[in-house]
C-alpha positions, -999 to +999 in steps of 0.1 A: -655+219+230-642+192+203-610+174+208-589+180+181-559+161+172-528+173+149-499+157+128-472+167+157-496+150+185-503+119+174-477+087+177-482+063+150-455+038+166-484+015+176-485+003+139-452+004+131-446-031+118-481-041+115-500-051+085-526-032+072-548-046+049-574-026+027-603-042+019-619-024-016-596-002-036-625+019-048-624+061-042-611+060-006-595+026-007-573+034-034-562+068-016-559+055+017-539+025+003-515+048-013-512+073+012-505+043+040-475+031+021-461+063+011-462+075+050-442+039+055-468+014+066-472-022+052-498-025+033-519-049+015-545-049-008-581-074-004-603-075-033-626-101-052-604-115-076-631-110-109-630-075-094-617-044-119-594-032-093-574-061-088-555-055-120-557-020-108-537-025-071-516-048-084-502-025-113-499+002-086-474-022-067-495-042-037-498-075-035-531-083-034-552-111-020-588-121-022-610-104+007-608-135+035-568-141+032-562-102+034-579-103+065-565-136+081-530-114+070-538-080+084-534-071+120-555-036+112-585-040+081-597-007+065-633-020+054-637+006+023-664-012+003-694+006-001-717+005+026-744-012+008-721-038-001-704-041+032-726-067+055-730-091+025-683-093+021-687-087+059-707-123+065-694-140+038-656-133+034-646-113+068-660-121+097-648-161+102-614-143+100-615-120+124-597-131+151-589-121+183-566-088+185-570-080+151-583-045+141-612-035+118-618+005+110-645+018+092-650+053+070-688+055+078-705+046+111-739+034+094-737-004+094-720-005+132-740+024+142-776+011+132-766-028+142-761-042+108-728-056+115-715-070+147-682-076+153-663-099+179-662-084+211-621-096+208-617-074+179-610-033+179-635-017+161-631+020+156-638+048+127-617+072+104-639+092+084-617+119+060-641+148+053-637+150+015-641+123-016-604+102-020-594+122-051-591+144-024-571+129+002-550+120-023-543+154-045-543+167-003-514+144+011-487+150-024-495+183-019-482+179+016-518+189+031-545+170+044-583+169+044-597+172+079-614+136+095-633+125+123-625+099+140-643+074+165-640+041+186-671+016+185-650-012+206-618-012+223-608-041+235-569-034+236-573-002+250-556+016+225-580+015+203-582+053+194-544+052+193-554+028+162-573+053+145-552+081+155-523+068+138-540+056+106-554+093+104-523+107+107-510+081+080-539+087+054-523+126+059-558+139+077-539+149+112-523+173+087-553+190+086-570+177+122-584+156+134-620+155+156-627+129+180-663+119+181-688+090+179-702+062+158-735+076+164-727+113+160-710+108+128-736+084+111-763+110+123-751+145+110-741+128+080-771+114+071-789+147+086-766+172+069-772+148+032-810+147+034-813+183+042-793+206+031-760+191+008-774+166-012-817+168-006-819+204+004-798+221-024-811+200-052-847+211-043-836+250-033-823+246-067-850+229-087-879+247-070-858+283-078-856+269-117-891+259-117-908+294-101-884+315-124-898+292-156-932+291-142-936+330-142-927+336-176-885+340-180-865+322-203-848+287-187-815+293-200-818+329-181-827+309-149-805+276-149-777+305-148-795+328-119-802+298-095-778+266-106-746+287-125-742+309-097-752+285-071-717+274-073-700+307-072-717+317-040-708+281-025-670+289-033-672+320-012-690+304+018-666+273+016-634+302+013-647+324+042-675+316+056-714+331+054-697+370+062-672+365+038-698+358+010-719+382+019-694+411+024-683+400-017-714+407-030-739+439-037-756+458-010-789+446-031-783+410-027-772+415+009-801+432+020-828+410-011-807+378+008-811+389+046-846+401+045-858+374+021-844+346+026-852+338+060-887+342+050-883+315+024-866+291+046-885+297+076-895+276+106-914+251+087-886+243+070-869+237+100-894+218+118-891+192+085-856+192+089-862+184+128-884+153+118-860+146+091-836+140+114-861+123+142-863+097+113-827+093+109-823+087+152-847+063+155-838+042+128-866+048+104-847+056+074-822+027+079-845+004+077-861+022+052-828+022+034-818-013+044-851-027+023-850-003-005-818-027-008-824-057-006-854-048-031-828-039-055-832-001-054-862+003-077-875+032-058-839+051-067-841+041-098-872+056-105-863+090-086-828+088-111-853+092-137-873+113-124-842+142-120-829+131-159-862+142-170-867+172-153-862+204-179-835+219-154-812+189-167-819+194-206-811+230-199-784+231-177-762+206-201-767+229-232-756+259-209-725+244-195-713+235-230-721+268-235-697+282-209-671+256-221-676+237-189-692+202-205-679+191-237 
């Protein structure tokens, strides 16, 4: 069973008196910096002076430094710039200033797990990964609640890396919900496999294929959209709030029977085998290498794929139906 830490179990005194440098002030950076400061920690922010976030962080009361200076001043460095930008930022603005005894904290394990970033041995390296976007991390904190998080240690130079990770998790409010101890490997690989097979790739393709089948069978695109896309949110809301059985208990018996008898024939063992192949490519590093090469090429293929989605009939019909439903202006 997973080890789950709650607020009352965590002693955050290990970081009291330390300076926490948050590098990046995007969705997660802003939320975590604000939450940590509100929890009583000493927080500074490290940004590019020419970046748009500099004025925002300053206006919200933070002392802002250029990234190298923030790394020099910080005892714990929260590295919260996008994964694709991290290697360049790390090499050019951080690595020379990571002196012995500092701590480097990530919110996702990709660059560490696949060996793209290799911090010095004399630095604690750990991860605190909130399982929600930055806006939700901040929103829940202000409500006296929190989103769950994963915590992991890559390098425990001080012998206290896990305690530091848990203190950060408590400071940003995640321990109010629960912090699950994991590894960089497990967090990274499950995140990528989940995104590809279910959360982004799987759901999107399931919705698109369902829409295409209905339209090709002669049904109106507007009706098809509501059936396979609009109602998908309603079903996911039921699953989110109470699980699969809760959802089944809240739909008609016809929906129950049809879903339980036909669903496994559509999403069958052959689909599961394709998911296993996707998982294999994540685990052996094939996907990571492909993505690094894609980023180096200027993300041309990603741009083409985004244009294909934009041109799909479901996007045009969806915009009109969302306006009709008052969801989109």
